[in-house]
C-alpha positions, 0 to 999 in steps of 0.5 A, a space after each residue: 559484504 557487497 556494495 549497494 549497486 544501482 543505476 542513478 539517472 542512467 549512471 551506475 553507482 556502488 555505495 559502501 560505508 553508509 548505514 543501512 537505514 540511510 534513506 534514499 532522500 538523504 543519499 540524494 541530497 547529501 551525497 549526490 547533491 541532487 537537491 531537486 528532491 525535497 523533504 517535506 514530511 519525512 513520512 511518505 505523506 506529502 510526495 515532495 520526495 517522489 522518485 521513479 524506481 525501475 526494476 526487471 519485470 521478469 519478462 525482459 522489460 521494466 517494472 516502474 513505480 513512483 516511491 517516496 525517497 524519504 522512507 525508502 532505505 538506500 539498500 533497497 535500491 540494490 539491482 534497481 534504477 532510480 530517476 530524479 527530477 534532475 533527469 527529466 529535461 534533456 539537451 532538446 529542452 523541457 520534458 513534456 511534464 515540465 512544459 505542461 506545468 509551466 504552461 498551466 502555471 502549476 507552480 508558485 513557491 515551487 517546493 512541491 513542484 518536483 514531486 508533482 512533476 515526478 509523480 505525473 511523469 511516473 503515471 505517464 510512463 506507466 500509462 496510468 493517466 487518461 482522464 481527470 479522475 486518473 490524474 487526481 488518483 495519481 497525485 493523491 499522495 502529493 500535497 500543495 499548499 499554495 498553487 491549488 490542485 486545478 492547474 496541476 491536474 490540468 497539466 496532468 491532463 495535458 501530459 496524458 495527451 502526449 504519446 509515451 516513447 517506445 523504449 522497449 529496446 532501452 528497457 530490455 538493455 536496462 533490465 539486463 544490466 540491473 539483473 547483472 547488478 543484482 547478482 544471485 543469492 542473498 544480498 548482504 550489505 553491512 556498515 556501522 555494525 548493522 546489516 541488510 539482508 535481501 533474499 530472492 527466494 522464499 527458502 532463502 528468506 526462511 533460512 535467513 530469518 531462522 538464523 536472525 530471528 530478532 531481525 526486522 522484516 522490511 517490505 515497502 518500509 511505509 511503516 518501518 521507515 517512520 520508525 527511523 525518520 520519526 522515532 530515530 530507532 536503530 536496527 542491528 539486522 534488517 531483512 528485505 522481503 520485497 525481492 522474494 519473487 515467490 511472495 510477489 505473485 497473485 494466484 487464482 484457485 477455483 474458490 479463492 485468490 492467493 496474494 503473496 505477502 510481498 504483493 504491493 497494494 497497487 498490484 493487488 487493487 485490480 484483483 481485489 476490485 474483481 472480487 467486489 467494486 467496494 474493495 477496489 474503492 477502498 484500495 483507491 483511497 489507501 494512502 497515496 499512490 507512492 505508498 500503494 506502490 511500496 506497501 504490501 499486502 503482507 506488511 499491512 497484515 503483519 504489523 497488526 495495526 488496528 487502523 489498517 484498511 485491508 485486514 477488516 475487509 479480508 476478515 469479513 471475507 473469511 480470509 486465511 493467513 499462511 505463515 512459515 517458520 523454517 520448513 513448517 507452514 501454518 495456516 490460521 483464520 486471519 481474524 485469529 492472527 490479531 490477539 490484542 493491541 501490539 501483539 499478533 500470533 506470530 512465532 519467533 522466526 515466523 513470517 507471513 507467506 500469503 493470504 487466501 481470500 475466498 471468492 464470493 458465493 452467488 448468495 453472498 452480499 458484500 460492502 466495504 466503507 472507509 470513513 476518514 476526514 479526507 477523501 484521499 491519502 488519509 488514515 481511517 477513523 472507521 473501516 467497516 466491511 460486511 459479508 452477509 449470506 442469504 437463504 430464503 430471504 433471510 440472513 443465513 450468515 453474517 461477518 461484520 468486521 471493523 477497523 478503528 473500533 478496537 485495539 485490533 481489527 475485530 468482528 462484531 459478534 453481538 451485531 452478527 447474532 442480531 442479524 442471523 435468521 432474520 430478514 435484513 430490514 430496518 428492525 434487524 439493523 436497529 437491533 444490530 446497531 444496539 448490539 454494536 455498543 456492546 461489541 465495541 467501546 472505541 477510543 477517542 483520538 484526533 481522528 474521531 470520538 467514541 460516539 462518532 465511531 459508533 455512529 459511523 459504524 451504525 451508519 455504514 450498516 444502514 447504508 448497506 441495507 439501503 443499498 441492497 434495497 435498491 435505494 441510492 446512497 452515493 452522490 451521483 446515484 440519484 436520477 
């Protein structure tokens, strides 16, 4: 067994004896007494616990990303570096983000302020702050209940105008130090009868999972973290897949894109946006920035959630899933992976390796829409994704996929049949809308009623028709 080795605010740490499910937030506040990092929700929604995590990027530098410390497990820091709000100021005075927050009067009660400061700092260091929209996107995962977001966004704009320091030499030294801390092979940490295993290669992952088929796989912990903080569950063995470099690549083939299972949503967004702008917009509204930095493409698929944003869009695009069990690799259409609520076609010791997403053909038309109560950082009531293939002015093929409409992400077979062979006009959409009621009988819950979901699904299809007809359907499109 090895200790958890990482760098905290520039100082090396070696931790032993704490349970693998100890969160970084619990460690910072309870062990290090770094109480600037706050607990607001303990589920990755409010951003009060935001920290900056760094790791080697494989090219001699550092990959930086903000993350929610409340659902990040402490062993996940092994071979990484973490900065907290206490590390911002220096002997020379306030950090530019702190100065901007003060000068813009961007704090009242102050509880959320450390999280906002760290999130803006992370965006600044990553070069992600440029205009008002980029600042708003950066803090989409941070909540404030008293100041109002205007002064905070103004502070972010002030920070965006400050040049970032040239730390390439320091980054190279830090990357070398972190690589040495990480070591080689499978990292094994044990405490209190529980184990955390972190392979670095896909072959190691396959062997480790085969030896521990009952283990819980963890990537960004944006789901598993809540099982601990909200459901108080214990795990005997956890396998961290976020370090498996074979799963962290995006590769482009002649007719498709391949996303490794451990590619984060933030990393996937740009490539998905290249497929279609609607995919980029869906990913922009996928949770908050910190969750997008941690959550993975494979995790959003593997957990089988009926309200996951990515699976319906990928099903509409006719994506293929690759799974591995030992040495055997299996491929199946993504839509066939979801069997029923809470049950997926994944065998014992089998894990998601990658998802293949076909490129759109010249005669294909695509649309994706997310319906939720809030614009940012909210769970979908309905996620609608459509791909139509056209020939001679008629619909030659149709793939209409929805999330939030059934116990799994699912295609609307009856509505598809109502469209194929016909012009995509108002009459065809009317018939497809009637068929939707036979395809789905969605439940009513806190997000939406049955009738609302059916109406929203129909409205998304009608909007797609209007878009293809050249009719403006979004605010700002009307001249």
